C-alpha positions in Angstrom: 2.3 51.4 -99.3 2.1 48.5 -97.2 -1.3 47.3 -96.0 -1.9 48.5 -92.4 -2.2 45.6 -89.8 -5.0 47.7 -88.3 -7.1 47.0 -91.2 -6.5 43.1 -91.0 -7.8 43.4 -87.4 -10.7 46.0 -88.2 -11.9 43.5 -91.0 -11.9 40.5 -88.9 -15.8 41.0 -88.4 -16.2 39.7 -91.7 -15.0 36.1 -91.3 -16.4 36.0 -87.9 -19.9 36.8 -89.4 -19.2 34.1 -92.2 -18.6 31.4 -89.7 -21.4 32.6 -87.7 -23.8 32.4 -90.6 -22.7 28.9 -91.3 -23.4 27.8 -87.8 -26.8 29.5 -87.7 -27.9 27.8 -90.9 -26.4 24.4 -89.8 -24.3 24.3 -92.9 -21.9 21.8 -91.3 -24.6 19.3 -90.4 -26.1 19.5 -94.0 -22.5 18.7 -95.3 -21.9 16.0 -92.8 -22.9 13.4 -95.4 -20.5 14.4 -98.0 -20.0 16.8 -100.8 -23.1 18.6 -102.1 -24.1 21.4 -104.5 -25.6 24.8 -103.4 -29.0 24.0 -104.8 -29.3 20.8 -102.8 -27.9 22.4 -99.7 -30.4 25.2 -100.0 -33.2 23.1 -99.9 -32.4 21.4 -96.7 -31.0 24.7 -95.0 -34.2 26.8 -96.2 -32.0 29.4 -97.8 -31.5 31.3 -101.0 -29.3 29.0 -103.4 -27.4 31.7 -105.2 -26.5 33.3 -101.6 -25.8 30.2 -100.0 -23.3 29.5 -102.9 -21.7 32.7 -102.2 -21.4 32.1 -98.3 -19.7 28.6 -99.3 -17.2 30.3 -101.4 -16.4 32.6 -98.5 -16.1 29.4 -96.3 -13.8 27.8 -98.9 -11.5 31.0 -98.9 -11.3 30.5 -95.2 -10.2 26.7 -95.6 -13.5 25.7 -93.7 -14.9 24.0 -96.7 -13.3 22.7 -99.8 -14.8 23.8 -103.3 -14.4 20.6 -105.5 -15.7 22.3 -108.6 -18.0 25.2 -109.6 -20.9 24.0 -107.6 -19.7 21.3 -105.3 -18.5 21.7 -101.7 -17.4 19.5 -98.7 -16.4 20.2 -95.3 -12.6 20.6 -94.9 -11.0 19.3 -91.7 -11.2 22.5 -89.9 -14.9 22.8 -90.7 -15.6 19.6 -88.5 -16.6 22.0 -85.7 -19.5 23.4 -87.7 -21.2 19.9 -87.1 -23.4 19.9 -84.2 -22.7 16.2 -83.5 -18.9 16.3 -83.7 -16.9 15.9 -80.5 -15.2 19.4 -81.4 -18.3 21.2 -82.3 -18.1 24.9 -81.7 -21.6 25.6 -83.1 -23.1 26.9 -79.7 -20.1 29.1 -79.2 -20.4 30.7 -82.5 -24.1 31.2 -82.4 -23.8 32.8 -78.8 -20.7 35.0 -79.2 -21.2 36.0 -82.9 -25.0 36.0 -82.6 -27.2 39.4 -82.5 -27.1 40.1 -78.8 -23.3 39.9 -78.2 -22.6 41.4 -81.5 -24.6 44.3 -80.8 -22.9 44.6 -77.4 -19.4 44.6 -78.9 -20.6 47.1 -81.3 -21.2 49.6 -78.6 -17.8 49.2 -76.9 -16.8 52.9 -77.4 -20.1 54.1 -75.4 -19.2 51.4 -72.7 -15.7 52.9 -72.4 -17.2 56.2 -72.3 -19.7 55.7 -69.5 -18.4 52.6 -68.0 -21.9 50.5 -67.9 -22.1 47.3 -69.8 -23.4 47.7 -73.2 -25.7 44.8 -72.9 -27.8 46.3 -70.0 -27.9 49.7 -72.1 -29.1 48.1 -75.1 -31.5 45.4 -73.8 -32.7 47.1 -70.2 -31.5 43.9 -68.2 -28.5 41.8 -67.6 -27.4 39.2 -69.9 -28.4 36.4 -67.4 -32.0 38.1 -67.0 -32.3 38.2 -70.7 -31.4 34.5 -71.0 -33.9 33.6 -68.6 -36.7 35.1 -70.8 -35.4 33.7 -74.0 -35.5 30.0 -74.1 -33.6 29.4 -77.2 -30.8 31.7 -76.4 -30.6 30.1 -73.0 -30.2 26.8 -74.7 -27.5 28.2 -77.0 -25.7 29.7 -73.9 -25.8 26.4 -72.2 -24.5 24.5 -75.4 -21.7 27.1 -75.7 -20.6 26.8 -72.1 -20.5 23.0 -72.5 -18.5 23.2 -75.8 -16.0 25.6 -74.2 -15.5 23.5 -71.2 -15.2 20.2 -73.2 -12.3 22.0 -75.2 -10.5 23.2 -72.0 -11.1 20.3 -69.7 -8.2 18.3 -70.7 -5.7 21.0 -70.0 -7.2 21.8 -66.6 -7.2 18.1 -65.6 -3.8 17.5 -66.9 -2.4 20.5 -64.9 -4.0 19.6 -61.7 -4.5 16.3 -59.8 -8.1 16.2 -58.7 -7.5 12.5 -57.3 -6.4 14.1 -53.8 -10.1 14.7 -53.1 -12.9 12.5 -52.0 -16.0 14.8 -52.6 -15.8 17.6 -55.5 -18.5 20.2 -55.8 -18.6 21.9 -59.0 -20.4 25.4 -58.1 -22.1 27.1 -61.2 -21.3 23.7 -63.3 -23.8 23.9 -65.9 -24.4 20.5 -67.5 -21.8 18.8 -65.7 -19.3 18.7 -68.4 -16.3 19.7 -66.4 -17.3 17.6 -63.5 -17.9 14.6 -65.6 -14.1 14.9 -66.9 -13.0 15.3 -63.4 -14.7 12.4 -61.9 -13.6 10.3 -64.8 -9.9 11.3 -64.1 -10.5 10.8 -60.3 -12.4 7.5 -60.3 -12.5 7.0 -56.4 -14.2 10.5 -56.0 -17.9 11.5 -55.8 -19.4 14.6 -56.9 -22.0 17.5 -56.4 -23.1 19.5 -59.5 -24.6 22.7 -58.3 -26.1 25.2 -60.4 -29.5 27.1 -61.1 -32.2 24.8 -62.5 -31.7 26.2 -66.2 -28.0 25.6 -66.0 -28.8 21.9 -65.0 -31.2 21.1 -67.8 -29.0 18.7 -69.8 -26.9 17.5 -66.5 -28.4 14.0 -66.0 -27.7 13.2 -69.9 -24.1 14.5 -69.6 -23.4 12.9 -66.5 -24.9 9.5 -67.7 -23.2 9.7 -70.9 -19.9 10.1 -69.2 -20.7 7.2 -67.0 -20.5 8.9 -63.5 -24.0 9.6 -62.7 -23.9 6.8 -60.0 -21.1 9.1 -58.4 -22.7 12.4 -58.7 -25.7 14.4 -57.0 -27.3 17.3 -58.8 -28.4 20.0 -56.5 -30.4 23.1 -57.5 -29.6 26.4 -55.7 -28.3 29.9 -55.9 -24.6 30.5 -55.1 -25.2 33.9 -54.0 -27.0 32.4 -51.0 -25.4 29.0 -50.2 -23.8 25.9 -51.6 -23.8 22.4 -50.6 -21.6 21.6 -47.6 -19.2 18.6 -47.2 -17.1 18.7 -50.2 -13.2 18.5 -49.9 -13.1 20.9 -53.1 -15.3 23.6 -54.4 -14.6 24.2 -58.0 -15.5 27.5 -59.7 -14.7 27.6 -63.3 -15.4 30.6 -65.4 -17.7 31.9 -62.6 -16.0 34.5 -60.6 -14.9 36.5 -63.7 -18.7 37.0 -64.4 -19.2 39.3 -61.5 -18.1 42.6 -60.0 -16.1 42.5 -56.7 -19.0 42.5 -54.3 -21.1 39.7 -56.1 -17.7 37.6 -56.6 -17.0 38.0 -53.0 -20.5 36.8 -52.0 -20.1 33.7 -54.1 -16.7 32.9 -52.4 -18.2 33.8 -49.0 -21.0 31.1 -49.6 -18.2 28.7 -50.3 -16.4 29.7 -47.1 -19.3 29.2 -45.0 -19.8 25.6 -46.4 -16.3 24.6 -46.2 -14.6 22.3 -43.7 -11.3 23.5 -42.2 -9.3 21.4 -44.6 -11.4 21.9 -47.9 -10.3 23.8 -50.8 -11.8 26.5 -53.2 -10.7 25.9 -56.6 -11.0 29.2 -58.9 -10.5 28.0 -62.6 -10.2 31.3 -64.6 -7.8 33.5 -66.5 -5.2 35.4 -64.5 -4.2 38.7 -66.0 -0.5 39.5 -65.9 0.4 43.0 -64.4 1.8 43.9 -67.9 0.0 42.6 -71.0 1.9 41.4 -74.1 0.3 40.1 -77.5 0.5 36.6 -76.0 -2.2 37.5 -73.4 -4.7 38.3 -76.1 -7.3 35.6 -75.0 -7.2 36.9 -71.5 -7.7 40.5 -72.7 -10.5 39.8 -75.2 -12.4 37.8 -72.6 -12.0 41.0 -70.1 -13.6 43.1 -72.8 -16.3 40.8 -73.3 -17.0 40.9 -69.5 -17.1 44.7 -69.7 -19.7 44.8 -72.6 -21.7 41.9 -71.8 -21.7 41.7 -67.9 -20.4 43.5 -65.0 -17.4 41.1 -64.4 -13.6 41.4 -65.3 -10.6 39.3 -65.5 -8.3 39.7 -62.5 -4.5 39.8 -61.8 -3.1 37.3 -59.1 -3.0 40.1 -56.5 -6.6 41.1 -57.4 -7.7 37.5 -56.8 -5.7 37.5 -53.5 -7.7 40.6 -52.2 -10.9 39.0 -53.4 -10.4 35.9 -51.5 -9.3 37.8 -48.5 -12.6 39.8 -48.4 -14.5 36.4 -48.3 -12.3 35.0 -45.5 -10.0 33.0 -47.8 -6.3 33.1 -48.7 -4.4 31.9 -51.8 -2.5 28.6 -51.0 -1.0 28.1 -54.6 -1.7 29.0 -58.2 -1.2 26.2 -60.7 -1.2 26.6 -64.4 -3.3 24.3 -66.8 -1.1 22.6 -69.3 0.7 24.4 -71.9 -1.4 26.0 -74.5 -4.1 27.0 -72.0 -4.6 30.5 -70.4 -6.4 28.9 -67.4 -4.9 28.9 -63.9 -6.4 26.9 -61.0 -6.2 29.5 -58.0 -6.2 27.2 -54.9 -7.5 28.9 -51.8 -8.1 27.8 -48.0 -9.8 29.5 -45.1 -7.9 32.4 -43.9 -8.2 31.4 -40.3 
């Protein structure tokens, strides 16, 4: 009998935890200097050498490391993302999304579907953002993960939309400034405002300085549910709106609407769900499920975005796809009246 494709999907948790363990134990950093044996690596990573060797063999079976002989391993090209110092590092993303808190939340998916409440709040007694505020290490991991993801998708976003038309660009909920730095480098005549809570802005000065745009950017601390800086031509909201239910999302957009000049734009950079899902929409759909178990947000269709914008006194002017290969869209909104 042929193996069921359902089993291949179900057993996907195994490689997910193999790469998570490698990220958590900093195996990529330990292998960055070249081929090494398990005993040597175990001393550096503080692990049990026989168990580490078995993990390394699992990584080799996935093509993430190469096993050179019985006890000698090196990073394969796909394993470069396990290095925290690599430009394409995904260590933060792996530690966040395969870490114990998100892992437990996904493990309670069936109960979330039964009752409609996020698993995270049921398991931990508070929202994920409240939890991050109380756990400094997890907050750092979250910030790192968001920066890594943004760095990976920024070229497609900037390649699909011309930001040079704006003189002042405000990145609302922009974290460490990874996206705004990329935008300002692509729009050398523009200035920027980076706006977020203090915890999100912890690494902003370093990020903007390393990108060479600190002199063109102001860092402002605040709460986007209450107000956002005035005077920008464009208000960018990347992966912000999908975190929240309609009421809270409309509150963020309303704050932008109050701050906008008549000729300004709100640019929502998010996934857009199609009316009918096909397998190629898997990234959008899995993100939607993640919003359901971890937060109270969701991915929305274009029509749902139109209704949300209307509730905030805005209307959709255009929907622009990012470059091919990306699931993101840039929803451009203007004041409704």
